[in-house]
C-alpha positions as CSV (number, residue, x, y, z in Angstrom):
1,M,199.4,107.1,179.3
2,I,200.4,108.8,176.2
3,F,198.1,111.4,174.9
4,R,198.8,111.9,171.4
5,S,197.2,115.3,170.4
6,G,199.7,116.2,167.2
7,G,198.1,116.4,163.6
8,G,195.2,119.4,163.9
9,A,191.8,118.5,164.9
10,P,190.1,114.9,164.0
11,A,188.4,114.5,160.9
12,W,187.0,110.8,162.6
13,I,185.6,109.4,165.5
14,V,186.2,105.8,166.4
15,C,184.1,104.8,169.3
16,F,184.4,101.7,171.3
17,L,180.9,100.7,173.7
18,G,181.5,98.8,176.6
19,N,179.8,99.7,180.3
20,P,182.9,101.1,182.9
21,G,183.9,99.2,186.4
22,S,185.5,96.0,187.4
23,E,182.0,94.0,187.6
24,Y,182.0,94.5,183.4
25,A,185.2,93.7,182.6
26,R,185.7,90.7,180.4
27,T,181.9,90.8,179.5
28,R,180.7,90.0,176.4
29,H,179.1,93.7,176.1
30,N,182.6,95.2,176.3
31,A,183.9,93.0,173.3
32,G,184.1,96.8,172.1
33,W,186.3,98.0,174.9
34,L,189.0,95.0,173.5
35,A,188.9,96.3,170.3
36,C,190.3,99.5,172.2
37,E,192.8,97.7,173.9
38,A,194.0,95.8,171.0
39,L,194.1,99.3,169.0
40,E,196.3,101.1,172.3
41,A,198.5,97.9,172.2
42,R,199.6,98.4,169.0
43,E,199.3,101.9,167.8
44,N,200.4,103.3,171.0
45,I,197.4,105.7,170.9
46,H,195.9,105.6,174.6
47,T,192.5,106.6,175.6
48,S,193.2,108.4,179.1
49,R,191.5,112.1,178.8
50,L,188.5,112.5,180.3
51,R,186.3,114.4,178.1
52,F,182.4,114.2,176.8
53,H,181.7,111.7,179.0
54,A,184.5,109.5,177.9
55,F,188.3,108.5,177.9
56,T,189.9,110.0,174.6
57,G,192.9,109.7,173.1
58,V,193.2,111.3,169.0
59,G,196.3,110.2,166.7
60,R,196.6,109.1,162.7
61,F,195.4,105.9,162.4
62,G,194.6,104.6,158.6
63,G,195.9,107.7,156.9
64,Q,193.3,110.1,158.9
65,Q,193.1,112.1,161.9
66,V,190.6,111.0,164.5
67,L,189.8,110.9,168.2
68,F,189.0,108.0,169.7
69,M,186.7,107.5,172.3
70,R,185.2,104.5,175.2
71,P,182.0,106.5,177.1
72,Q,181.7,106.4,180.4
73,T,178.2,106.8,180.6
74,Y,176.9,103.2,180.5
75,M,175.9,101.0,177.4
76,N,172.4,102.7,177.5
77,L,173.6,106.4,177.4
78,S,176.6,106.1,174.6
79,G,175.1,108.7,172.5
80,D,175.3,111.5,175.6
81,A,179.4,110.8,174.8
82,V,179.4,110.8,170.9
83,Q,177.2,113.4,170.2
84,P,179.0,116.1,171.9
85,A,182.4,114.8,170.6
86,A,180.7,114.9,166.7
87,A,179.2,118.8,167.4
88,F,182.5,119.8,168.8
89,Y,184.5,118.7,166.3
90,K,181.7,118.9,163.5
91,I,182.2,115.5,162.9
92,P,179.5,114.2,160.7
93,T,177.8,110.9,161.0
94,D,179.4,109.1,158.1
95,R,182.5,109.9,159.6
96,I,181.7,108.1,163.2
97,I,182.7,104.6,163.4
98,V,181.1,102.3,166.4
99,V,182.8,99.2,167.8
100,H,180.5,97.1,169.5
101,D,179.6,93.5,170.5
102,D,176.6,91.4,168.1
103,M,174.5,88.8,169.8
104,A,173.2,88.1,166.3
105,L,176.8,87.1,165.1
106,N,178.3,84.0,166.5
107,A,180.9,84.4,168.8
108,G,184.4,85.9,166.8
109,K,182.5,86.7,163.7
110,L,183.2,90.6,162.3
111,R,180.3,92.1,160.0
112,I,181.1,95.9,158.8
113,K,177.6,97.6,158.5
114,R,176.7,101.1,157.1
115,G,174.1,101.8,159.6
116,G,170.5,101.0,159.7
117,S,168.5,99.8,163.1
118,D,170.1,99.9,166.2
119,G,169.0,95.8,166.0
120,G,168.2,95.9,169.6
121,H,171.1,96.8,171.2
122,N,171.3,99.9,173.6
123,G,174.1,101.6,172.9
124,I,173.1,102.1,168.9
125,K,170.1,103.1,170.0
126,S,171.0,105.8,172.4
127,I,173.9,107.0,169.6
128,T,171.3,107.1,167.0
129,Q,169.3,108.8,168.8
130,R,171.3,111.8,170.1
131,L,172.9,111.9,167.0
132,G,169.3,111.9,165.3
133,S,170.9,110.2,162.6
134,P,171.5,106.0,162.2
135,D,173.3,106.3,158.9
136,Y,177.0,106.0,160.5
137,P,179.4,103.0,160.1
138,R,179.6,100.1,162.7
139,V,181.9,97.2,163.5
140,K,180.1,94.5,165.1
141,I,181.9,92.0,166.8
142,G,179.9,88.8,166.8
143,V,179.0,87.5,170.9
144,G,176.9,84.5,170.0
145,Q,173.0,84.1,171.3
146,P,172.3,82.7,174.4
147,P,172.1,79.0,174.9
148,H,168.4,78.9,175.4
149,P,165.4,81.3,174.5
150,D,164.7,81.6,177.5
151,W,167.5,83.0,179.0
152,D,167.5,86.4,179.5
153,R,169.2,88.8,177.1
154,I,170.4,91.6,179.1
155,D,172.2,88.6,181.8
156,W,173.7,87.1,178.6
157,V,175.8,89.9,177.2
158,I,176.9,91.3,180.9
159,G,177.7,87.5,181.6
160,K,181.5,86.8,181.7
161,L,183.7,85.1,178.9
162,T,184.9,81.9,179.4
163,D,188.8,81.5,178.9
164,E,187.7,80.0,175.9
165,E,185.2,82.5,174.5
166,F,187.8,85.1,175.6
167,Q,190.3,84.4,173.3
168,V,188.0,84.5,170.2
169,I,186.3,87.5,171.0
170,S,190.1,88.8,171.6
171,E,191.4,87.9,168.2
172,A,187.9,89.4,166.6
173,A,189.0,92.6,168.9
174,E,192.6,92.5,166.9
175,R,190.3,91.7,163.5
176,A,188.2,94.7,164.2
177,V,190.8,97.5,164.8
178,A,192.3,95.9,161.0
179,A,188.3,96.4,159.8
180,V,188.7,100.1,161.1
181,E,191.9,101.1,159.9
182,E,191.0,99.5,156.3
183,L,187.7,102.0,156.5
184,L,189.6,104.6,157.0
185,K,192.1,103.9,154.4
186,N,189.8,102.9,151.6
187,G,186.6,103.5,152.8
188,I,183.8,101.2,153.8
189,D,182.8,99.1,150.8
190,S,186.6,97.9,150.3
191,A,186.1,96.9,154.5
192,M,183.0,95.7,154.0
193,N,184.7,93.1,151.2
194,K,187.7,92.1,152.8
195,F,186.0,91.7,156.6
196,N,182.3,90.5,156.0
197,R,183.2,87.1,155.3
């Protein structure tokens, strides 16, 4: 795998949330990693270097020099990867973009958000705690609600996607990459206007 480091120190972080391990592949909680795979396929930027408790890669994207991260900490400790990287490169919170799954959105729906509450997402909760601020942009990929209110939320998000769901979420993951590019190029307002439909 290629690790592209030309172009100086990164000015942005794009963090794709998921859980490591084959048992979590193709689960709803790993929608962020599907976006990372879409980015890698499209841009030939690979997250293959282990740093900051994450697989990382550096490259130009959307006109910016970016550190891409796939934390290897498990979801509820994602901040243990993001915070040290942000501190090392002196990257402010408003230049940290987190791509993650969201149960509150219908499967395949995309939403860009400036920051705010964690919405019950343990990865976001961890990042907010470690950064000491909720003010970082998020690109959310909808994975939908459990079919019954008694269904355990954790069981739902770590549940395997059906083939049909996988297709829908994969397409949303590709749009998430385009949303990140728009955000980097033209700012969050432009990205929200284009992708929050």
